[in-house]
Biopython code that builds the backbone (N, CA, C, O; Angstrom):
import numpy as np
from Bio.PDB.StructureBuilder import StructureBuilder

atoms = [
    (1, "MET", "N", (-29.059, 24.689, 5.569)),
    (1, "MET", "CA", (-30.472, 24.210, 5.716)),
    (1, "MET", "C", (-30.626, 22.817, 5.019)),
    (1, "MET", "O", (-30.052, 22.530, 3.969)),
    (2, "PRO", "N", (-31.458, 21.984, 5.710)),
    (2, "PRO", "CA", (-31.565, 20.589, 5.143)),
    (2, "PRO", "C", (-32.647, 20.570, 4.081)),
    (2, "PRO", "O", (-33.488, 21.461, 3.964)),
    (3, "TYR", "N", (-32.562, 19.437, 3.276)),
    (3, "TYR", "CA", (-33.508, 19.001, 2.302)),
    (3, "TYR", "C", (-34.375, 17.798, 2.846)),
    (3, "TYR", "O", (-33.935, 16.685, 3.136)),
    (4, "PHE", "N", (-35.640, 18.206, 2.929)),
    (4, "PHE", "CA", (-36.631, 17.142, 3.599)),
    (4, "PHE", "C", (-37.249, 16.301, 2.414)),
    (4, "PHE", "O", (-37.478, 16.837, 1.330)),
    (5, "ILE", "N", (-37.489, 15.088, 2.631)),
    (5, "ILE", "CA", (-38.294, 14.341, 1.578)),
    (5, "ILE", "C", (-39.605, 13.871, 2.329)),
    (5, "ILE", "O", (-39.522, 13.288, 3.411)),
    (6, "TYR", "N", (-40.771, 14.131, 1.746)),
    (6, "TYR", "CA", (-42.001, 13.841, 2.294)),
    (6, "TYR", "C", (-42.942, 13.035, 1.373)),
    (6, "TYR", "O", (-42.941, 13.252, 0.161)),
    (7, "ARG", "N", (-43.658, 12.207, 1.873)),
    (7, "ARG", "CA", (-44.731, 11.600, 1.130)),
    (7, "ARG", "C", (-46.081, 12.305, 1.355)),
    (7, "ARG", "O", (-46.494, 12.443, 2.507)),
    (8, "ILE", "N", (-46.705, 12.705, 0.420)),
    (8, "ILE", "CA", (-47.906, 13.552, 0.494)),
    (8, "ILE", "C", (-49.036, 12.642, -0.051)),
    (8, "ILE", "O", (-48.994, 12.117, -1.164)),
    (9, "THR", "N", (-50.082, 12.498, 0.863)),
    (9, "THR", "CA", (-51.252, 11.808, 0.459)),
    (9, "THR", "C", (-52.472, 12.723, 0.668)),
    (9, "THR", "O", (-52.627, 13.337, 1.724)),
    (10, "PRO", "N", (-53.382, 12.805, -0.417)),
    (10, "PRO", "CA", (-54.531, 13.730, -0.208)),
    (10, "PRO", "C", (-55.562, 12.853, 0.641)),
    (10, "PRO", "O", (-55.827, 11.677, 0.388)),
    (11, "VAL", "N", (-56.061, 13.546, 1.605)),
    (11, "VAL", "CA", (-57.148, 12.928, 2.544)),
    (11, "VAL", "C", (-58.255, 13.832, 2.568)),
    (11, "VAL", "O", (-58.275, 14.729, 3.411)),
    (12, "GLY", "N", (-59.199, 13.693, 1.717)),
    (12, "GLY", "CA", (-60.354, 14.703, 1.522)),
    (12, "GLY", "C", (-59.748, 16.079, 1.117)),
    (12, "GLY", "O", (-58.897, 16.172, 0.232)),
    (13, "PRO", "N", (-60.195, 17.059, 1.760)),
    (13, "PRO", "CA", (-59.658, 18.524, 1.393)),
    (13, "PRO", "C", (-58.299, 18.813, 2.007)),
    (13, "PRO", "O", (-57.767, 19.896, 1.764)),
    (14, "ILE", "N", (-57.716, 17.943, 2.767)),
    (14, "ILE", "CA", (-56.376, 18.198, 3.346)),
    (14, "ILE", "C", (-55.334, 17.289, 2.768)),
    (14, "ILE", "O", (-55.672, 16.336, 2.067)),
    (15, "ARG", "N", (-54.110, 17.543, 3.029)),
    (15, "ARG", "CA", (-52.996, 16.609, 2.551)),
    (15, "ARG", "C", (-52.270, 16.192, 3.812)),
    (15, "ARG", "O", (-51.936, 16.995, 4.683)),
    (16, "GLN", "N", (-52.042, 14.871, 3.860)),
    (16, "GLN", "CA", (-51.303, 14.278, 5.002)),
    (16, "GLN", "C", (-49.778, 14.187, 4.552)),
    (16, "GLN", "O", (-49.351, 13.642, 3.534)),
    (17, "LEU", "N", (-49.123, 14.784, 5.450)),
    (17, "LEU", "CA", (-47.631, 14.896, 5.142)),
    (17, "LEU", "C", (-46.918, 13.714, 6.177)),
    (17, "LEU", "O", (-47.197, 13.592, 7.370)),
    (18, "VAL", "N", (-46.034, 12.967, 5.496)),
    (18, "VAL", "CA", (-45.186, 12.077, 6.266)),
    (18, "VAL", "C", (-43.695, 12.276, 5.915)),
    (18, "VAL", "O", (-43.260, 11.958, 4.809)),
    (19, "LYS", "N", (-42.934, 12.803, 6.873)),
    (19, "LYS", "CA", (-41.532, 12.949, 6.601)),
    (19, "LYS", "C", (-40.851, 11.657, 6.486)),
    (19, "LYS", "O", (-40.939, 10.840, 7.403)),
    (20, "LEU", "N", (-40.144, 11.401, 5.372)),
    (20, "LEU", "CA", (-39.584, 10.087, 5.191)),
    (20, "LEU", "C", (-38.115, 10.187, 5.630)),
    (20, "LEU", "O", (-37.602, 9.266, 6.264)),
    (21, "THR", "N", (-37.427, 11.302, 5.298)),
    (21, "THR", "CA", (-35.900, 11.432, 5.590)),
    (21, "THR", "C", (-35.501, 12.960, 5.380)),
    (21, "THR", "O", (-36.305, 13.811, 4.998)),
    (22, "GLN", "N", (-34.163, 13.205, 5.675)),
    (22, "GLN", "CA", (-33.732, 14.527, 5.389)),
    (22, "GLN", "C", (-32.194, 14.351, 4.961)),
    (22, "GLN", "O", (-31.545, 13.357, 5.286)),
    (23, "PHE", "N", (-31.710, 15.331, 4.259)),
    (23, "PHE", "CA", (-30.346, 15.255, 3.847)),
    (23, "PHE", "C", (-29.733, 16.685, 3.937)),
    (23, "PHE", "O", (-30.488, 17.655, 3.996)),
    (24, "ASP", "N", (-28.426, 16.831, 3.949)),
    (24, "ASP", "CA", (-27.707, 18.070, 3.982)),
    (24, "ASP", "C", (-27.431, 18.576, 2.580)),
    (24, "ASP", "O", (-27.333, 19.772, 2.303)),
    (25, "ALA", "N", (-27.316, 17.610, 1.742)),
    (25, "ALA", "CA", (-26.889, 18.001, 0.321)),
    (25, "ALA", "C", (-28.071, 17.637, -0.715)),
    (25, "ALA", "O", (-28.737, 16.604, -0.640)),
    (26, "PHE", "N", (-28.223, 18.587, -1.641)),
    (26, "PHE", "CA", (-29.322, 18.427, -2.699)),
    (26, "PHE", "C", (-29.099, 17.091, -3.378)),
    (26, "PHE", "O", (-30.046, 16.310, -3.471)),
    (27, "LYS", "N", (-27.930, 16.790, -3.849)),
    (27, "LYS", "CA", (-27.619, 15.630, -4.694)),
    (27, "LYS", "C", (-28.092, 14.319, -4.100)),
    (27, "LYS", "O", (-28.668, 13.450, -4.754)),
    (28, "ASP", "N", (-27.799, 14.244, -2.782)),
    (28, "ASP", "CA", (-28.239, 13.108, -2.015)),
    (28, "ASP", "C", (-29.784, 13.043, -1.882)),
    (28, "ASP", "O", (-30.339, 11.972, -2.129)),
    (29, "ALA", "N", (-30.449, 14.035, -1.539)),
    (29, "ALA", "CA", (-31.879, 14.186, -1.342)),
    (29, "ALA", "C", (-32.516, 13.905, -2.768)),
    (29, "ALA", "O", (-33.497, 13.163, -2.817)),
    (30, "SER", "N", (-32.074, 14.387, -3.772)),
    (30, "SER", "CA", (-32.695, 14.221, -5.109)),
    (30, "SER", "C", (-32.424, 12.765, -5.550)),
    (30, "SER", "O", (-33.311, 12.181, -6.173)),
    (31, "GLY", "N", (-31.294, 12.155, -5.278)),
    (31, "GLY", "CA", (-31.208, 10.719, -5.527)),
    (31, "GLY", "C", (-32.166, 9.741, -4.878)),
    (31, "GLY", "O", (-32.700, 8.788, -5.447)),
    (32, "GLU", "N", (-32.317, 10.109, -3.588)),
    (32, "GLU", "CA", (-33.231, 9.450, -2.741)),
    (32, "GLU", "C", (-34.683, 9.489, -3.093)),
    (32, "GLU", "O", (-35.440, 8.523, -2.991)),
    (33, "ALA", "N", (-35.040, 10.777, -3.548)),
    (33, "ALA", "CA", (-36.423, 11.029, -3.853)),
    (33, "ALA", "C", (-36.785, 10.279, -5.143)),
    (33, "ALA", "O", (-37.857, 9.687, -5.262)),
    (34, "LYS", "N", (-35.840, 10.328, -6.112)),
    (34, "LYS", "CA", (-36.058, 9.548, -7.425)),
    (34, "LYS", "C", (-36.172, 8.014, -7.140)),
    (34, "LYS", "O", (-36.975, 7.294, -7.734)),
    (35, "ARG", "N", (-35.301, 7.574, -6.182)),
    (35, "ARG", "CA", (-35.407, 6.233, -5.903)),
    (35, "ARG", "C", (-36.717, 5.782, -5.228)),
    (35, "ARG", "O", (-37.248, 4.700, -5.478)),
    (36, "LEU", "N", (-37.218, 6.719, -4.322)),
    (36, "LEU", "CA", (-38.499, 6.449, -3.636)),
    (36, "LEU", "C", (-39.622, 6.398, -4.695)),
    (36, "LEU", "O", (-40.467, 5.503, -4.676)),
    (37, "ARG", "N", (-39.609, 7.389, -5.626)),
    (37, "ARG", "CA", (-40.620, 7.530, -6.645)),
    (37, "ARG", "C", (-40.744, 6.292, -7.459)),
    (37, "ARG", "O", (-41.848, 5.899, -7.835)),
    (38, "ARG", "N", (-39.595, 5.641, -7.752)),
    (38, "ARG", "CA", (-39.389, 4.515, -8.651)),
    (38, "ARG", "C", (-40.036, 3.335, -7.940)),
    (38, "ARG", "O", (-40.899, 2.636, -8.473)),
    (39, "GLU", "N", (-39.506, 3.126, -6.540)),
    (39, "GLU", "CA", (-39.889, 2.002, -5.944)),
    (39, "GLU", "C", (-41.094, 2.038, -5.015)),
    (39, "GLU", "O", (-41.569, 0.996, -4.565)),
    (40, "ALA", "N", (-41.503, 3.034, -4.778)),
    (40, "ALA", "CA", (-42.799, 3.180, -3.805)),
    (40, "ALA", "C", (-44.006, 2.904, -4.630)),
    (40, "ALA", "O", (-44.129, 3.317, -5.783)),
    (41, "ASP", "N", (-44.884, 2.197, -4.005)),
    (41, "ASP", "CA", (-46.279, 1.951, -4.553)),
    (41, "ASP", "C", (-47.199, 3.041, -4.129)),
    (41, "ASP", "O", (-47.853, 3.019, -3.086)),
    (42, "LEU", "N", (-47.203, 4.046, -5.060)),
    (42, "LEU", "CA", (-47.895, 5.363, -4.732)),
    (42, "LEU", "C", (-49.402, 5.115, -5.221)),
    (42, "LEU", "O", (-49.678, 4.587, -6.297)),
    (43, "GLY", "N", (-50.357, 5.579, -4.264)),
    (43, "GLY", "CA", (-51.677, 5.539, -4.658)),
    (43, "GLY", "C", (-52.167, 6.667, -5.523)),
    (43, "GLY", "O", (-51.319, 7.487, -5.874)),
    (44, "PRO", "N", (-53.336, 6.822, -5.896)),
    (44, "PRO", "CA", (-53.841, 7.935, -6.739)),
    (44, "PRO", "C", (-53.675, 9.295, -6.013)),
    (44, "PRO", "O", (-54.178, 9.407, -4.895)),
    (45, "GLY", "N", (-53.049, 10.270, -6.531)),
    (45, "GLY", "CA", (-52.781, 11.520, -5.931)),
    (45, "GLY", "C", (-51.580, 11.638, -4.883)),
    (45, "GLY", "O", (-51.239, 12.719, -4.405)),
    (46, "GLU", "N", (-51.060, 10.595, -4.618)),
    (46, "GLU", "CA", (-49.865, 10.527, -3.826)),
    (46, "GLU", "C", (-48.564, 11.015, -4.486)),
    (46, "GLU", "O", (-48.340, 10.731, -5.663)),
    (47, "LEU", "N", (-47.759, 11.695, -3.804)),
    (47, "LEU", "CA", (-46.619, 12.281, -4.256)),
    (47, "LEU", "C", (-45.356, 12.158, -3.279)),
    (47, "LEU", "O", (-45.502, 12.156, -2.057)),
    (48, "ILE", "N", (-44.149, 12.060, -3.880)),
    (48, "ILE", "CA", (-42.846, 12.048, -3.047)),
    (48, "ILE", "C", (-42.305, 13.548, -3.478)),
    (48, "ILE", "O", (-42.154, 13.890, -4.651)),
    (49, "LYS", "N", (-42.069, 14.293, -2.456)),
    (49, "LYS", "CA", (-41.655, 15.652, -2.761)),
    (49, "LYS", "C", (-40.423, 15.992, -1.910)),
    (49, "LYS", "O", (-40.379, 15.557, -0.760)),
    (50, "THR", "N", (-39.405, 16.752, -2.402)),
    (50, "THR", "CA", (-38.326, 17.233, -1.769)),
    (50, "THR", "C", (-38.407, 18.626, -1.594)),
    (50, "THR", "O", (-38.751, 19.348, -2.529)),
    (51, "ILE", "N", (-38.077, 19.145, -0.303)),
    (51, "ILE", "CA", (-38.288, 20.604, -0.010)),
    (51, "ILE", "C", (-37.047, 21.094, 0.915)),
    (51, "ILE", "O", (-36.581, 20.417, 1.832)),
    (52, "PHE", "N", (-36.625, 22.269, 0.560)),
    (52, "PHE", "CA", (-35.570, 22.866, 1.169)),
    (52, "PHE", "C", (-36.127, 23.831, 2.177)),
    (52, "PHE", "O", (-36.878, 24.724, 1.786)),
    (53, "ALA", "N", (-35.786, 23.706, 3.548)),
    (53, "ALA", "CA", (-36.346, 24.532, 4.600)),
    (53, "ALA", "C", (-35.490, 24.565, 5.843)),
    (53, "ALA", "O", (-34.721, 23.637, 6.095)),
    (54, "ASP", "N", (-35.608, 25.570, 6.584)),
    (54, "ASP", "CA", (-34.829, 25.637, 7.919)),
    (54, "ASP", "C", (-35.136, 24.510, 8.846)),
    (54, "ASP", "O", (-34.223, 24.090, 9.557)),
    (55, "ASN", "N", (-36.407, 23.937, 8.920)),
    (55, "ASN", "CA", (-36.809, 22.943, 9.821)),
    (55, "ASN", "C", (-38.124, 22.271, 9.301)),
    (55, "ASN", "O", (-38.760, 22.708, 8.342)),
    (56, "GLU", "N", (-38.475, 21.147, 10.041)),
    (56, "GLU", "CA", (-39.582, 20.362, 9.643)),
    (56, "GLU", "C", (-41.015, 21.191, 9.552)),
    (56, "GLU", "O", (-41.868, 20.999, 8.685)),
    (57, "LEU", "N", (-41.091, 22.075, 10.543)),
    (57, "LEU", "CA", (-42.345, 23.015, 10.597)),
    (57, "LEU", "C", (-42.371, 23.887, 9.203)),
    (57, "LEU", "O", (-43.334, 23.839, 8.437)),
    (58, "GLN", "N", (-41.285, 24.635, 8.979)),
    (58, "GLN", "CA", (-41.287, 25.332, 7.757)),
    (58, "GLN", "C", (-41.456, 24.565, 6.576)),
    (58, "GLN", "O", (-42.105, 25.049, 5.648)),
    (59, "ALA", "N", (-40.918, 23.338, 6.479)),
    (59, "ALA", "CA", (-41.076, 22.424, 5.307)),
    (59, "ALA", "C", (-42.520, 22.122, 5.046)),
    (59, "ALA", "O", (-43.037, 22.165, 3.930)),
    (60, "GLU", "N", (-43.166, 21.794, 6.228)),
    (60, "GLU", "CA", (-44.590, 21.332, 6.139)),
    (60, "GLU", "C", (-45.567, 22.665, 5.806)),
    (60, "GLU", "O", (-46.619, 22.548, 5.179)),
    (61, "GLU", "N", (-45.106, 23.833, 6.274)),
    (61, "GLU", "CA", (-45.934, 25.089, 5.931)),
    (61, "GLU", "C", (-45.696, 25.254, 4.482)),
    (61, "GLU", "O", (-46.686, 25.570, 3.822)),
    (62, "LEU", "N", (-44.600, 25.106, 3.875)),
    (62, "LEU", "CA", (-44.276, 25.465, 2.421)),
    (62, "LEU", "C", (-45.120, 24.343, 1.589)),
    (62, "LEU", "O", (-45.704, 24.639, 0.546)),
    (63, "LEU", "N", (-45.130, 23.147, 2.092)),
    (63, "LEU", "CA", (-45.840, 22.092, 1.268)),
    (63, "LEU", "C", (-47.172, 22.241, 1.396)),
    (63, "LEU", "O", (-47.866, 21.692, 0.541)),
    (64, "ASN", "N", (-47.791, 22.959, 2.408)),
    (64, "ASN", "CA", (-49.379, 23.112, 2.533)),
    (64, "ASN", "C", (-49.733, 24.442, 1.866)),
    (64, "ASN", "O", (-50.923, 24.725, 1.731)),
    (65, "GLU", "N", (-48.734, 25.317, 1.418)),
    (65, "GLU", "CA", (-49.261, 26.581, 0.819)),
    (65, "GLU", "C", (-49.940, 26.364, -0.529)),
    (65, "GLU", "O", (-49.466, 25.622, -1.389)),
    (66, "PRO", "N", (-51.056, 27.038, -0.665)),
    (66, "PRO", "CA", (-51.664, 26.871, -2.000)),
    (66, "PRO", "C", (-50.820, 27.465, -3.172)),
    (66, "PRO", "O", (-50.229, 28.540, -3.073)),
    (67, "ARG", "N", (-50.812, 26.739, -4.208)),
    (67, "ARG", "CA", (-49.958, 27.141, -5.326)),
    (67, "ARG", "C", (-50.626, 28.234, -6.040)),
    (67, "ARG", "O", (-51.857, 28.265, -6.051)),
    (68, "GLY", "N", (-49.865, 29.228, -6.698)),
    (68, "GLY", "CA", (-50.355, 30.278, -7.455)),
    (68, "GLY", "C", (-51.096, 29.852, -8.759)),
    (68, "GLY", "O", (-51.090, 28.672, -9.111)),
    (69, "GLU", "N", (-51.705, 30.778, -9.439)),
    (69, "GLU", "CA", (-52.341, 30.214, -10.669)),
    (69, "GLU", "C", (-51.334, 29.965, -11.722)),
    (69, "GLU", "O", (-50.263, 30.571, -11.710)),
    (70, "GLU", "N", (-51.625, 29.127, -12.602)),
    (70, "GLU", "CA", (-50.666, 28.815, -13.800)),
    (70, "GLU", "C", (-50.344, 30.135, -14.591)),
    (70, "GLU", "O", (-51.297, 30.882, -14.816)),
    (71, "PRO", "N", (-49.261, 30.448, -14.975)),
    (71, "PRO", "CA", (-49.036, 31.657, -15.795)),
    (71, "PRO", "C", (-49.592, 31.373, -17.168)),
    (71, "PRO", "O", (-49.565, 30.265, -17.704)),
    (72, "MET", "N", (-50.174, 32.638, -17.769)),
    (72, "MET", "CA", (-50.705, 32.597, -18.969)),
    (72, "MET", "C", (-49.736, 32.564, -20.134)),
    (72, "MET", "O", (-48.971, 33.521, -20.252)),
    (73, "THR", "N", (-49.685, 31.621, -20.963)),
    (73, "THR", "CA", (-48.874, 31.730, -22.010)),
    (73, "THR", "C", (-49.433, 31.446, -23.382)),
    (73, "THR", "O", (-50.516, 30.865, -23.459)),
    (74, "GLY", "N", (-48.766, 31.818, -24.503)),
    (74, "GLY", "CA", (-49.326, 31.541, -25.820)),
    (74, "GLY", "C", (-50.603, 31.998, -26.013)),
    (74, "GLY", "O", (-50.860, 33.174, -25.757)),
    (75, "GLU", "N", (-51.527, 31.174, -26.467)),
    (75, "GLU", "CA", (-52.789, 31.530, -26.751)),
    (75, "GLU", "C", (-53.744, 31.883, -25.667)),
    (75, "GLU", "O", (-54.865, 32.327, -25.914)),
    (76, "ASP", "N", (-53.288, 31.681, -24.450)),
    (76, "ASP", "CA", (-54.116, 32.054, -23.097)),
    (76, "ASP", "C", (-54.235, 33.523, -22.949)),
    (76, "ASP", "O", (-55.155, 33.962, -22.259)),
    (77, "TYR", "N", (-53.372, 34.355, -23.547)),
    (77, "TYR", "CA", (-53.503, 35.779, -23.441)),
    (77, "TYR", "C", (-54.735, 36.315, -23.818)),
    (77, "TYR", "O", (-54.924, 37.530, -23.756)),
]
sb = StructureBuilder()
sb.init_structure("model")
sb.init_model(0)
sb.init_chain("A")
sb.init_seg("    ")
for serial, (resi, resn, name, xyz) in enumerate(atoms, 1):
    if name == "N":
        sb.init_residue(resn, " ", resi, " ")
    sb.init_atom(name, np.array(xyz, "f"), 0.0, 1.0, " ", f" {name:<3s}", serial, name[0])
structure = sb.get_structure()
């Protein structure tokens, strides 16, 4: 399965996903994502994310899934 790199831009209540590239090896994908984060002029709320998925459709579905609640730790209990 490949590693996809996406630029994520919040547009109102939705997130615009733009596929930048993909790699077969995590090391290559991670290095490129770090380089893009350093060199890209990201606006407020914009992110560069790496995702591991079978195909582009699955990658975009995973990136659009709502995240679960933060785990309760320490004094939050």
